[in-house]
C-alpha positions, 0 to 999 in steps of 0.5 A, spaced: 524 479 484 518 480 488 520 488 489 520 489 482 513 486 481 510 490 486 513 496 484 510 495 477 504 499 473 498 496 474 497 495 467 503 492 466 502 488 472 496 485 469 499 484 462 505 480 465 501 476 470 495 474 465 501 472 460 504 468 465 498 464 467 496 463 460 503 461 458 503 456 464 496 454 462 497 453 455 503 448 457 499 444 461 493 443 456 498 441 451 501 436 456 494 433 458 492 433 450 498 429 448 499 424 454 492 422 456 488 418 452 480 417 451 479 413 457 485 416 461 482 423 460 475 421 462 478 418 469 482 424 470 476 429 468 472 425 473 477 425 479 479 433 477 471 435 477 471 431 484 477 436 487 474 443 483 470 445 489 476 444 494 481 447 490 477 453 489 475 454 496 482 453 498 484 458 493 479 463 494 480 463 502 488 464 501 487 470 496 481 473 500 485 473 506 491 476 503 487 481 499 483 483 505 490 483 509 494 488 504 488 492 503 487 493 510 494 495 511 493 500 505 487 503 508 490 504 515 497 507 512 492 512 509 489 513 515 495 514 519 497 520 514 491 523 515 492 523 523 499 526 521 496 532 517 491 533 523 496 533 528 500 538 523 494 542 522 493 543 530 500 545 531 499 550 525 493 553 529 496 553 536 502 557 533 498 562 530 496 565 537 504 566 538 508 572 537 509 573 530 517 571 530 515 564 534 509 563 530 513 564 523 519 559 526 514 554 528 510 554 521 517 555 517 519 549 520 513 545 519 513 547 512 520 544 511 518 538 514 512 537 510 515 539 503 521 534 505 515 528 506 512 531 499 519 530 496 522 524 498 519 520 504 515 516 499 521 514 495 525 512 501 520 508 505 518 504 498 526 502 497 526 500 505 531 506 506 527 510 511 533 513 515 535 516 508 529 520 508 530 528 507 524 528 512 528 526 518 532 532 519 527 537 518 522 533 523 528 534 528 529 541 527 521 542 528 521 538 534 527 543 537 523 549 535 517 546 538 520 544 544 524 551 545 517 555 544 514 551 549 518 553 554 517 560 553 515 564 559 509 567 556 505 561 554 500 558 559 500 551 561 494 550 556 497 553 550 504 549 551 500 542 552 496 544 546 503 545 542 506 539 545 500 534 543 500 536 536 507 535 535 507 528 539 501 526 534 506 528 528 512 524 530 507 518 532 504 518 526 511 518 522 513 512 526 507 508 525 508 510 517 515 507 518 513 501 521 508 499 516 513 501 510 518 495 513 513 490 513 512 486 506 507 481 503 508 474 506 512 470 501 510 464 503 502 465 503 503 468 496 507 462 494 501 458 497 496 462 493 500 461 486 500 453 487 493 453 489 491 457 483 496 453 478 492 446 481 485 450 480 487 451 473 490 444 472 483 441 474 479 446 470 483 444 464 482 436 465 475 437 466 475 441 460 479 436 456 474 431 458 468 435 456 471 437 450 473 444 446 466 447 447 467 447 455 474 451 454 471 457 455 470 455 462 477 454 464 479 460 460 474 464 465 478 460 471 485 462 468 483 469 468 480 470 475 486 466 478 491 471 474 487 477 476 486 475 484 494 474 484 495 481 480 490 484 486 494 482 491 501 484 488 498 491 486 496 493 493 501 490 497 506 496 497 503 502 500 509 507 498 511 504 491 506 499 489 501 500 483 496 503 489 500 508 493 498 512 499 495 518 497 500 524 498 495 529 496 493 531 504 500 533 505 501 537 498 494 541 500 497 543 507 504 545 504 500 550 500 496 552 505 502 554 510 505 557 504 499 562 503 500 564 510 493 561 512 495 560 519 498 566 520 493 571 523 496 577 520 496 575 513 489 576 509 488 571 503 484 575 497 
């Protein structure tokens, strides 16, 4: 259920969560109107008004924590992708000074790896099947190619070290990406946020029932804020399959550069 929610398009998610929140709110408003008489409405409204600040603060703290946590994860994942591309670029630059055959070997292996990342990595990580990613085999092939070339006699220590550090940064970044993909939204905290949101809406409805129909717009505003806060949490909680995913454009850009031969000294781009 949760996996289906976080994988939805953002507008579908907004419509669904808002509709569900309005449905639950409408049911509560109908029950309050039917079950509470004039004097009981006054007492219930006064009691609800006393708890509005506490419930509002609780809901804000819970959703604020989750939004900040999930957004930080999304931002860190994008940063890790940037680190991987930086490492891949350094590897491409370092290989450019190698003899033509070795340079092409490294860059062809690097291109295949990045193409596989571009083609299927996000899908594999998004479904929790990182071991099925097509990038795994191509990364191993890239590591073997780099290891073989790094042992060549013609390389000095500085060149070998530069190549080794570059491939290490690529593999390290991918490991971090896989770890992040294995994490998920804390269900207990999200459920607590939902409960706090429902309690806040119920209190707002009780206050508006006591105050009269003219004040129902205030309750409607709270209902929409609750719905949109929950949508925000779900939308950013899955970096590889959610409504807001990690941008793969840096990978695509480097693949295009490698295909065009921009890291091969003997190729001239016009």
